[in-house]
C-alpha positions as CSV (number, residue, x, y, z in Angstrom):
1,G,136.9,131.4,99.7
2,F,139.3,129.7,98.0
3,V,142.3,127.3,99.0
4,K,145.8,127.3,97.4
5,M,146.2,124.6,95.2
6,R,150.0,123.8,96.0
7,F,150.8,120.1,94.6
8,A,146.9,119.3,94.3
9,D,143.6,118.3,95.1
10,W,141.5,115.1,95.2
11,N,142.9,115.0,91.6
12,D,146.3,113.9,92.0
13,C,147.2,114.4,88.7
14,L,146.2,118.3,88.2
15,N,149.3,120.1,89.5
16,L,148.7,124.0,89.3
17,G,150.9,125.3,92.2
18,A,153.6,123.4,93.7
19,N,155.2,125.7,95.9
20,N,153.4,128.7,94.0
21,E,151.4,131.0,96.2
22,R,148.9,132.1,93.4
23,A,147.5,128.6,92.0
24,E,144.2,127.9,93.9
25,T,141.6,125.1,93.6
26,A,138.0,125.7,92.8
27,W,136.9,122.1,94.5
28,V,138.3,122.2,97.7
29,P,136.1,125.2,99.0
30,E,133.0,122.9,98.1
31,L,134.5,120.5,99.9
32,L,134.9,122.5,103.0
33,Y,131.4,124.6,103.1
34,L,130.3,120.7,103.0
35,E,131.9,120.0,105.7
36,I,131.1,123.5,107.6
37,Q,127.7,122.4,106.8
38,E,127.7,119.0,108.3
39,F,129.7,120.8,111.7
40,L,126.7,123.4,111.8
41,E,124.3,120.7,112.1
42,I,126.0,119.1,115.4
43,T,126.7,122.6,117.0
44,K,122.6,123.0,116.5
45,L,122.2,119.6,118.2
46,L,125.0,120.7,121.3
47,G,123.3,124.1,121.1
48,K,126.2,125.6,120.8
49,N,125.1,128.9,119.8
50,K,128.6,131.1,119.6
51,D,130.0,128.1,117.2
52,F,127.1,128.1,115.0
53,K,126.7,131.8,114.2
54,K,131.1,131.9,113.9
55,Y,130.9,129.2,111.6
56,S,127.7,130.2,109.5
57,A,129.3,133.4,108.7
58,V,132.9,131.7,107.2
59,A,130.2,129.6,105.3
60,K,129.0,132.5,103.6
61,K,132.1,134.3,102.9
62,I,132.9,130.6,101.5
63,K,129.9,130.4,99.6
64,D,129.3,134.0,98.4
65,N,133.3,134.0,97.2
66,F,132.9,130.7,95.4
67,N,129.9,131.9,92.9
68,K,131.2,135.0,92.3
69,R,134.5,133.8,91.2
70,A,133.9,130.4,89.7
71,W,131.0,130.5,88.0
72,D,131.9,130.8,84.2
73,G,128.6,130.9,82.8
74,R,127.3,127.5,82.0
75,W,129.7,125.8,85.0
76,Y,131.8,126.6,87.5
77,V,136.0,126.5,86.6
78,R,138.3,123.6,88.1
79,G,140.8,126.3,89.9
80,F,143.3,128.8,88.7
81,D,147.2,128.2,87.4
82,K,150.1,130.2,88.8
83,F,149.7,132.6,86.5
84,G,145.9,133.4,87.8
85,K,144.3,131.8,84.3
86,A,141.3,129.8,84.7
87,V,141.5,126.1,84.3
88,G,138.1,124.3,83.4
89,S,136.7,127.6,81.7
90,S,134.8,128.0,78.7
91,K,137.6,130.2,77.5
92,C,140.1,127.1,77.3
93,K,141.0,125.6,74.2
94,E,141.1,122.0,76.4
95,G,139.9,120.9,79.2
96,R,137.1,123.5,79.3
97,I,135.0,121.3,81.5
98,Y,135.9,119.8,84.7
99,L,133.0,117.3,86.3
100,N,133.7,117.6,89.9
101,T,133.3,121.3,90.4
102,Q,130.0,120.8,89.2
103,T,128.7,117.5,91.3
104,W,130.6,119.1,94.6
105,A,128.6,122.1,93.7
106,V,125.2,120.4,93.6
107,M,126.6,118.2,96.4
108,S,128.0,120.8,99.0
109,G,124.9,123.0,98.6
110,I,127.4,125.6,97.8
111,T,124.7,126.1,94.9
112,K,121.3,125.5,94.7
113,G,118.5,126.3,91.7
114,K,119.1,127.5,88.4
115,R,123.2,127.2,88.7
116,G,122.9,123.7,90.5
117,R,120.4,122.5,87.3
118,V,122.5,124.3,84.7
119,C,125.7,123.2,85.5
120,M,124.6,119.6,85.6
121,D,122.9,120.0,82.5
122,M,126.1,120.9,81.1
123,V,128.1,117.5,82.7
124,K,125.2,115.8,80.3
125,I,126.0,117.7,77.6
126,Y,129.9,117.7,77.3
127,L,130.8,114.8,79.4
128,D,128.1,112.3,79.5
129,T,129.0,109.4,77.5
130,K,127.2,105.8,76.6
131,Y,130.2,104.2,79.2
132,G,129.7,106.4,82.0
133,I,131.0,110.6,82.5
134,M,134.2,111.6,81.5
135,L,136.2,113.5,84.2
136,M,136.7,116.3,82.0
137,A,136.8,117.2,78.2
138,P,138.2,118.1,75.7
139,A,141.4,116.0,76.9
140,Y,144.7,118.0,76.7
141,S,146.4,116.9,73.4
142,E,150.2,118.0,74.7
143,F,152.1,118.5,77.5
144,D,151.5,121.4,79.8
145,E,153.9,122.4,82.6
146,K,151.0,124.7,84.0
147,L,148.9,121.6,84.5
148,G,151.0,119.3,85.6
149,A,150.5,115.3,85.1
150,I,147.4,115.6,83.6
151,T,148.8,116.3,80.3
152,T,151.2,113.2,80.5
153,F,148.4,110.6,79.8
154,R,147.3,110.2,76.2
155,P,144.2,111.7,75.2
156,G,141.0,110.0,77.1
157,L,143.0,107.8,79.6
158,K,142.7,108.5,83.2
159,E,142.2,112.1,84.4
160,N,143.0,113.2,81.0
161,G,139.6,112.8,80.0
162,G,139.1,109.0,81.0
163,I,135.8,107.9,82.4
164,F,136.9,108.0,86.0
165,C,134.5,105.7,87.8
166,H,135.3,106.8,91.6
167,S,133.8,110.4,90.4
168,N,130.7,108.9,88.7
169,P,128.8,108.3,91.8
170,W,128.9,112.5,92.3
171,A,127.0,113.0,89.9
172,M,124.6,110.4,91.0
173,I,123.9,111.9,94.0
174,A,123.7,115.3,92.5
175,E,121.4,114.8,90.5
176,T,119.2,113.0,93.2
177,K,119.2,116.3,95.0
178,L,118.1,117.9,92.1
179,G,115.0,115.7,91.9
180,R,116.0,114.0,88.6
181,G,116.4,110.4,90.3
182,D,115.9,109.1,86.8
183,R,118.8,110.5,85.4
184,A,120.5,109.7,88.5
185,F,119.9,105.7,87.8
186,E,121.0,106.1,84.4
187,Y,124.2,107.1,85.7
188,Y,124.4,104.3,87.8
189,K,123.6,101.5,85.6
190,K,126.1,102.8,82.4
191,I,129.4,102.2,85.1
192,L,127.5,99.1,86.9
193,P,129.8,95.9,86.3
194,P,127.5,93.5,85.5
195,T,126.4,95.7,82.4
196,K,129.9,95.3,80.7
197,N,129.5,91.7,80.4
198,K,128.1,92.8,77.3
199,I,130.7,94.3,76.0
200,A,133.4,92.4,77.3
201,D,135.2,92.3,74.1
202,I,135.5,96.4,74.1
203,H,135.5,96.6,78.2
204,L,138.5,93.8,79.0
205,T,138.1,93.7,82.8
206,E,136.2,91.5,85.1
207,G,132.6,92.1,84.5
208,Y,131.9,91.8,88.6
209,I,134.4,94.7,89.8
210,Y,134.7,98.2,88.9
211,S,137.5,99.6,87.1
212,Q,139.5,102.9,88.1
213,F,139.0,104.1,84.8
214,A,137.7,103.4,81.0
215,A,139.2,104.9,77.6
216,G,137.1,108.5,77.1
217,R,135.4,109.7,74.0
218,D,138.8,111.2,72.6
219,N,140.6,107.7,72.9
220,P,140.7,105.7,70.2
221,N,139.9,102.6,72.6
222,F,136.8,104.6,74.2
223,G,135.3,102.0,76.7
224,R,138.4,99.5,77.7
225,A,138.7,99.4,81.2
226,R,141.8,99.3,83.1
227,N,143.1,99.1,86.8
228,S,140.2,97.2,88.2
229,W,140.0,97.0,91.9
230,L,141.9,100.3,92.0
231,T,139.1,102.6,92.7
232,G,136.9,104.3,95.4
233,A,133.9,103.7,92.9
234,A,133.0,100.5,94.7
235,A,131.9,102.2,98.0
236,W,130.7,105.9,96.7
237,N,128.5,103.9,94.2
238,L,126.9,102.1,97.6
239,V,126.5,105.6,99.0
240,A,124.6,106.8,95.6
241,I,122.3,104.1,95.2
242,T,121.6,103.1,99.3
243,N,121.5,106.8,100.7
244,Y,120.3,108.9,97.2
245,I,119.0,106.9,94.8
246,L,116.8,104.7,97.3
247,G,117.0,107.4,99.6
248,V,117.8,105.3,102.9
249,R,120.6,107.0,104.9
250,A,121.2,107.8,108.3
251,D,121.1,111.2,110.1
252,Y,121.9,112.5,113.5
253,K,118.6,112.3,114.9
254,G,117.8,108.9,113.1
255,L,116.9,107.3,109.6
256,I,115.5,109.6,106.7
257,I,113.7,107.8,103.9
258,D,113.1,110.0,101.1
């Protein structure tokens, strides 16, 4: 149900494993589960019953193992380091909660109901700020070889507790799937470029384009953006606002208006 971390996953600065066989990512199983769900839809349309049965069983194993091993009580851990210790756990002094494993748990459908609401409520409590949602918190204050490059950045910058615009739309999508469209729209507005014209002296980058990140709460320059244009946020925000907040998206059988 889990996947070897190796050098990294989406977060190329979270380096838990390299060639180590023990380090694992808790995010890739969510991605894999989502992709299998898409594949199952296609098998149904094509009448591939054998494939549907086979990969339904695979998906169930991934889901059961993920919820058994990754659930930390109020949110999902981010993974396990090369010593088998949980990363992104309530037991951690720093880096206690990560955004991506919460949003993708709901987006993928690997969790539903109470756990989905609880983990996204924890995102609101621990990661949301007036300038957007931080990638993780609290930020790491010193280098840790077990975690890698994420700990080389100053607290609140980039992957080390920054407001990473690329990952904010995933929270928007997750909230719409929970039926909480108002919260999704609130998140959308917080990182929307034109809203930054009011705080241009803080934000500093162009007020018409997404930046890679803005400094998070643990940084003295909280809200200052960097690396404008260099982000996947624009595409993902388009998906979030059209397909989920507005609720108009393509399906294998036509158009869904939700």
